[in-house]
Structure formats: C-alpha cells, structure tokens
PLY file of the C-alpha trace (Angstrom):
ply
format ascii 1.0
element vertex 152
property float x
property float y
property float z
element edge 151
property int vertex1
property int vertex2
end_header
0.14 0.37 -0.26
1.31 3.62 -1.22
0.74 6.44 1.79
1.61 10.58 0.92
4.55 11.59 3.43
3.07 13.29 5.67
2.90 17.85 5.99
2.70 19.22 9.56
-0.25 21.25 8.19
-3.03 21.53 10.26
-6.50 21.62 8.39
-9.80 22.90 9.68
-12.92 20.55 9.52
-15.33 20.78 6.98
-18.06 19.35 5.02
-18.74 17.72 1.98
-18.84 20.18 -0.94
-17.34 22.55 0.48
-13.23 23.40 -0.91
-10.67 24.31 1.34
-7.95 25.12 -1.40
-8.06 29.28 -3.02
-9.46 29.11 -5.62
-6.14 30.08 -7.55
-3.80 26.93 -5.85
-3.97 23.58 -6.41
-6.33 21.24 -3.53
-3.61 19.22 -1.75
-4.25 15.85 -1.12
-4.39 14.84 2.77
-1.58 12.46 3.80
-1.77 9.71 6.82
1.83 8.19 6.95
1.74 3.94 9.55
3.93 2.66 11.36
3.77 -0.43 13.77
5.89 -1.88 16.30
6.08 -3.61 19.48
6.74 -1.63 22.83
6.46 -3.78 26.15
4.49 -6.85 25.18
1.55 -3.91 23.07
0.98 -3.35 19.17
2.50 0.57 18.95
0.43 1.64 15.38
1.85 5.02 15.24
-0.32 7.58 13.00
2.01 10.84 11.10
-0.65 13.02 9.08
-4.71 14.53 9.04
-6.58 12.13 10.10
-10.03 13.84 8.43
-12.76 11.85 6.07
-10.34 11.91 2.94
-7.71 9.59 4.88
-9.89 7.62 7.31
-11.10 4.71 4.89
-7.04 4.19 4.41
-7.14 4.75 8.39
-9.76 1.69 8.88
-8.00 -0.89 6.98
-4.32 -0.25 8.54
-5.64 -0.82 12.35
-8.66 -3.75 11.39
-5.49 -5.22 9.70
-2.98 -4.90 12.48
-6.16 -5.22 15.19
-6.15 -9.14 13.49
-2.56 -9.84 13.45
-1.85 -8.66 17.02
-0.20 -11.80 18.68
-3.45 -12.41 21.80
-4.74 -11.12 23.68
-4.63 -8.17 21.71
-3.22 -4.78 23.39
-3.10 -2.03 21.35
-1.63 1.35 21.14
-2.48 4.35 18.26
-0.20 6.48 18.81
-1.71 9.80 17.90
1.12 12.16 18.78
2.14 13.18 15.38
-1.28 13.40 14.10
-1.62 17.32 13.38
-5.60 17.33 12.09
-8.99 15.02 13.08
-12.24 16.08 12.17
-14.92 13.97 13.35
-14.08 11.31 10.24
-10.92 10.56 12.35
-12.80 10.74 15.79
-15.34 8.14 14.92
-12.79 6.17 14.26
-11.43 6.07 17.49
-14.80 5.00 18.91
-15.33 2.57 15.91
-11.97 1.76 17.43
-12.62 1.42 20.95
-15.64 -0.68 20.38
-13.67 -3.40 17.78
-11.20 -3.79 20.47
-13.59 -4.34 23.01
-15.75 -6.96 20.64
-11.98 -8.94 20.55
-11.90 -8.85 23.84
-8.17 -6.70 23.60
-7.19 -3.22 25.33
-6.86 -0.22 23.26
-5.10 2.81 24.51
-4.76 6.22 22.90
-1.45 8.53 23.07
-2.88 11.97 22.80
-1.34 14.47 24.55
-2.39 17.97 25.52
-1.65 20.87 23.12
-1.80 18.34 20.32
-4.45 18.67 17.72
-6.44 14.87 18.48
-7.42 15.60 22.13
-9.73 18.31 22.62
-11.09 16.12 19.86
-11.91 12.59 22.53
-15.30 12.06 23.87
-15.85 11.24 27.31
-15.74 7.38 26.35
-12.27 7.90 24.61
-11.22 10.29 27.17
-10.43 7.49 29.78
-7.77 5.14 27.65
-5.74 8.24 26.31
-2.96 9.02 28.11
-0.61 11.78 27.22
2.58 10.70 26.26
4.01 6.54 25.27
5.64 5.90 27.94
2.99 6.71 29.92
1.36 3.53 28.05
1.17 0.63 30.68
3.11 -2.63 30.66
0.73 -5.52 29.50
1.41 -8.49 31.89
3.79 -10.65 31.47
6.29 -7.63 29.40
9.45 -7.48 29.69
11.29 -6.31 26.50
11.13 -3.20 23.69
10.44 -4.19 20.30
11.62 -2.60 17.20
9.44 -0.34 14.76
9.12 -0.97 10.74
7.02 0.76 8.45
3.77 0.27 6.02
0 1
1 2
2 3
3 4
4 5
5 6
6 7
7 8
8 9
9 10
10 11
11 12
12 13
13 14
14 15
15 16
16 17
17 18
18 19
19 20
20 21
21 22
22 23
23 24
24 25
25 26
26 27
27 28
28 29
29 30
30 31
31 32
32 33
33 34
34 35
35 36
36 37
37 38
38 39
39 40
40 41
41 42
42 43
43 44
44 45
45 46
46 47
47 48
48 49
49 50
50 51
51 52
52 53
53 54
54 55
55 56
56 57
57 58
58 59
59 60
60 61
61 62
62 63
63 64
64 65
65 66
66 67
67 68
68 69
69 70
70 71
71 72
72 73
73 74
74 75
75 76
76 77
77 78
78 79
79 80
80 81
81 82
82 83
83 84
84 85
85 86
86 87
87 88
88 89
89 90
90 91
91 92
92 93
93 94
94 95
95 96
96 97
97 98
98 99
99 100
100 101
101 102
102 103
103 104
104 105
105 106
106 107
107 108
108 109
109 110
110 111
111 112
112 113
113 114
114 115
115 116
116 117
117 118
118 119
119 120
120 121
121 122
122 123
123 124
124 125
125 126
126 127
127 128
128 129
129 130
130 131
131 132
132 133
133 134
134 135
135 136
136 137
137 138
138 139
139 140
140 141
141 142
142 143
143 144
144 145
145 146
146 147
147 148
148 149
149 150
150 151
C-alpha cells in the first residue's frame, strides 16, 4: 500500500462539497502515514499526518489489519502524537476502533498529548483510554522487552 508523506499543516474541519483550498492554488490531498511496532508487549500503531474524511478509510483498513495480525491477548496502542489534524470522521474511527478492540476482548490505549490536535476532540469514552505520552501506556502483563518499529 502506498502512502503519501505527511505534511505538518493543520487542516480545519470541512463539510462535503465545501472547498478547502484557494481558487488559484491546487488542492493538496491530506496524507496519513503509519508505523507499526511493539513496545512492552503491546502492538503500537503510530499515525502521522491528517486523520480526516479523506484518510479515514485507509486508516480503518490499517487499524483492522493491525488488530487481526497482533498477538493475543490483544493490546493495541494508537500513537496519535503526530496527527496534526482530525475531524469528526477521524473521531468516529477512534470510537469504532475502541468497540472493535473491546469485541476482540483486547485493550486499547490512545496516546494523545494535551495541546495536540487529537486531545480536544476526544469524547468522554475515549478520554478514559487515553494517555498523554507513549511512556504512560501501562505494560502488558508478562511483557519484559521493548520491540522495534517498522514503517508501513
């Protein structure tokens, strides 16, 4: 799967049919990159870029693939530290992920630092499973070593 490199620009929420770029400038497509790895017995999926309507489908596919391929018991961490834009579609995807991991009898943690783009959009159910920094994620029972990351 090819993924465009992430750009550090914040994009405001927009509605279908509403243009988000100037008449004279071409529209840049939002980008979202992924990196997977393991840390303290958890599968970590790091997202970089914009988690918006245009990238939500590819993000959902990556999350579901990661969930299926992760070890059992499922302990999934979504590191959203480098997500620089999120809209209602991205927030809905996070909620959907929470229910998916719960249905698999797994554990989900969101890394969403205060002051980041994601933190203000978390609803009360997602706030319960969020931590401000990656090192704040509790280790899985029986975990003893940190793993390596690989790009996807």
